[in-house]
C-alpha positions as CSV (number, residue, x, y, z in Angstrom):
1,M,22.4,42.9,63.7
2,G,24.4,41.2,60.9
3,T,28.3,41.9,60.8
4,A,30.5,43.0,57.9
5,S,31.5,39.3,57.4
6,S,27.9,38.0,57.3
7,R,27.3,36.0,54.2
8,V,24.1,35.9,52.5
9,I,22.7,33.0,50.9
10,H,19.7,32.3,49.0
11,K,17.1,30.4,50.2
12,H,13.2,29.2,49.5
13,F,10.7,29.1,51.9
14,R,6.9,28.2,51.9
15,L,5.5,30.6,54.6
16,N,1.9,31.7,55.6
17,H,1.3,35.0,54.1
18,V,-0.8,36.3,56.6
19,K,1.6,35.3,59.2
20,L,4.2,36.9,57.3
21,K,2.3,40.3,56.8
22,R,1.4,40.5,60.6
23,A,5.1,40.1,61.7
24,Q,6.0,42.4,58.6
25,K,3.8,45.0,60.5
26,A,4.5,44.3,63.9
27,L,8.4,44.5,63.3
28,A,7.6,47.6,60.8
29,A,10.0,45.9,58.3
30,A,9.9,47.4,54.8
31,T,10.1,44.1,52.8
32,E,9.6,40.3,53.6
33,T,13.2,39.7,53.5
34,E,13.8,42.4,56.5
35,T,10.9,40.7,58.3
36,V,12.6,37.4,58.4
37,E,15.8,39.2,59.0
38,R,14.5,41.0,62.2
39,A,12.6,37.9,63.2
40,L,15.5,35.6,63.2
41,D,17.5,38.5,65.2
42,L,14.8,38.5,67.8
43,A,15.1,34.9,67.9
44,I,18.7,34.7,68.6
45,L,18.6,37.8,71.1
46,E,15.9,35.8,72.9
47,H,17.8,32.7,73.2
48,E,21.1,34.5,74.5
49,R,18.7,36.5,77.2
50,N,17.3,33.1,78.2
51,R,21.1,31.6,78.5
52,I,22.1,34.4,80.7
53,A,19.3,34.1,82.8
54,A,19.4,30.4,83.0
55,D,23.1,31.0,83.7
56,A,22.7,33.6,86.6
57,N,20.1,31.6,88.3
58,R,22.5,28.3,88.4
59,R,25.1,30.9,90.1
60,F,22.5,32.0,92.6
61,V,21.2,28.6,93.3
62,K,24.9,27.4,94.0
63,S,25.8,30.3,96.0
64,G,23.7,28.5,98.5
65,I,21.8,31.9,99.6
66,A,19.0,31.4,102.3
67,M,15.4,32.3,100.8
68,R,12.7,33.6,102.8
69,D,9.4,34.6,101.7
70,A,7.3,37.6,103.1
71,F,6.4,35.8,106.1
72,G,9.7,34.6,107.1
73,A,9.7,30.9,106.1
74,M,12.4,29.2,104.8
75,H,12.6,28.0,101.2
76,D,15.0,25.4,99.7
């Protein structure tokens, strides 16, 4: 998910070995570095999805559309 202008920096982390290996397997990553990169990409993607969903929800609520449940009851 990186771009051509992405800059690689060196960082040193103390990580739980078991958790890192489980994530590596779950993400089908070849290396520990690739595991961390994929996990970061997923976190960024999830944040963007949440932001888009929250924006859509705000627009929906602001639109003033009346909501009725299956029994016809109004909800505010």
